[in-house]
Steps between C-alpha positions, in 0.01 A plus 500: 500500500123471526328174586379462139868470396573200719671194348288239328479272803326780696249594230128479574429196284785302663386595849156363413641185338848430644507163325553696177830644619791364296809369678839392368586129535628391841877545512683369808816699433304823456299436819793412726727758340247779556390395848843422646770636265719211623872558507746246366525188712165537676382159613132429437281216629134403486281389791171318460263300719330159523316300764766231456800702384766230532316263266362760256822690431728194475574447135222751423239232572225764513533558126342160435195570718182695444475843660791697648441787257717767668777247564501390135518863388791551740679206338424584137535878490744572782713192573534401134507862393803573716683186388426555131650841448361702789811482716724582205295806407472627858851412610361296789557149631331236713144432396430207728142422596406396855172395658359560848181379665188685394384739772130486400465864596588841359828634640546241771860442606683227308639192669879487477522160326540511123586237238695510174438304180729223621274443799751643747365684804650844554437800724362833380692691767826309453510405132266726301460850642870576569621352169280682249470862394156471335228254609186447292206340682244350261245283676146457622486757780663838547827505693557876487484556875738223611748570220494873581609416856766258377644732235566761770679236705706343220534786249348353183245645259210312348152478356188304589272387218245260647207366298678558170294407195513568126299823524744638757802391298367666187383825661600586857851357457541624142470873572778755529555539873672835462166627365303318771718658767458847352120467489487369856711794614265749330202356685698468824582871490133580441398303810790521743439654841127435471314559824226248428319303233127423485366217285136466395378153399161473327321168549249344260212591733596869481667525838825694521762391750781737595839416644716783632875448542721738695843526338645769724679692226751219442721472195338276241707200394516331162547151365663592171701197398851647506758349732821656373823581680648322799229569758334174615141501379223277365286594201149362476432421133285591317535841665314827468341616821487791745428399856462615860502335840177623669537667838131444571187386317127503567181425311389213280609330182372198306686172471468228239624168640664225296175301482310802367335592830453875547530670837526844655801555726475744789827680577564677831834650603681333203368154586240293315263410784236290325356386170129502414348293220370670186456188289643151487612264773444598863756238604769695314411814696493304827844356430644846436344638817637208701849572365469869591393407853775242544782718358395866464826598327376318189254787451740793544532709185862519390486654153307724263622471141419647158593351163700713255531282186272418208501121483261225392326285758720203595274354772799522733488780756875555470432662160137602527557720807747705294234609248426872483151571634505226762585514866558243769513466874703239683470348844776353710876524486642826363858519631632462144314822414647695789205426728481383860322164462756221539453119506558479876179696563277218371367221718606238245782507246270389218288812561786745442417546132461816294169459318397739224134587444478621141221720369490461121217457246583137417565404863212679669225546237234502774589851609644816353799700616287811475749760617834529678583839651833618635529784750835676510600839637144627523411394145295204378571315177308216338741218415268232354149516357316179411821297467655768278789734582363849562619814320733586790692175446509535120635852533768369735598235243531771235722716722861523387469294182 
């Protein structure tokens, strides 16, 4: 099949305007049935997070307060959805919802204390992990890394869906994950065993920064949303990504901080060494440099990822990093990805996060992802051009359809 025969969601006009892609209504049974294929009797529970979990979860007190968007979606679409027909349709049971203390950091380990809706304090290790087959984490921050470690210890499967909002519910969680998995596998096969990747970033002043990442011919991995069978595993939803754990990295790449400050990061031997101001607040740059000096592991590159789906902007990186034509780097912990950076290597526990740096038109409009090149087996292929998937990727998506 040629690339001009691709399905509607990969057509040129949809790639240019992904918000025009049409999705079916969110369907909890379809989502959990496709992702997990749960067998009869599977026990499911939901985990969420609050700063004051005992008070917020008791009697669902958080429902009467402003905010708590992801937690309210967890209650309405997952907790209520399971109780009101979901369990019957899936052949599952359980469905309790439990709250732990908010970690205030991406992929930080969870404290063991957890509370139920009656206000009772329980233990994750004693009461939750060993007594459930499927655990859904829907909260403020990602818990993929700690739950990946725990699922291998206790044998459950699960999914993490932090930052859930209405856009994500109606697009990234409404897709057919068999199709998402197949597309991710097509791109994975086109990129696996890459020797290296070079990324050119074009700044507004015309400068081009280049970051070079050594991948050492490793097998590419995929976040594809399926968590079927009996093997303990955690899906990160929305899914749709091909990723590598860099062996080495050198060069420069731009960074847009939360306050809008722009900086250039210098990378030597896989580590971000320093940030230099382009525009914005020098104090933001100084704070980052102080953190790098105090705990250098916070600047170690732990991931290079590429989106494989066509999805609308949700303003949550959990979905937006899965968009075809974007890429992201991540610093910090990467043991959940098969890497060698573990929490014990950081000077402080609160630093052992996994922090994505997303390059996407809506997130980083101050610079262009001019070109991404992959070198593999003596050949070079362009993967992304100007935030668009290159012909090599589109041909890979057409392969085997």
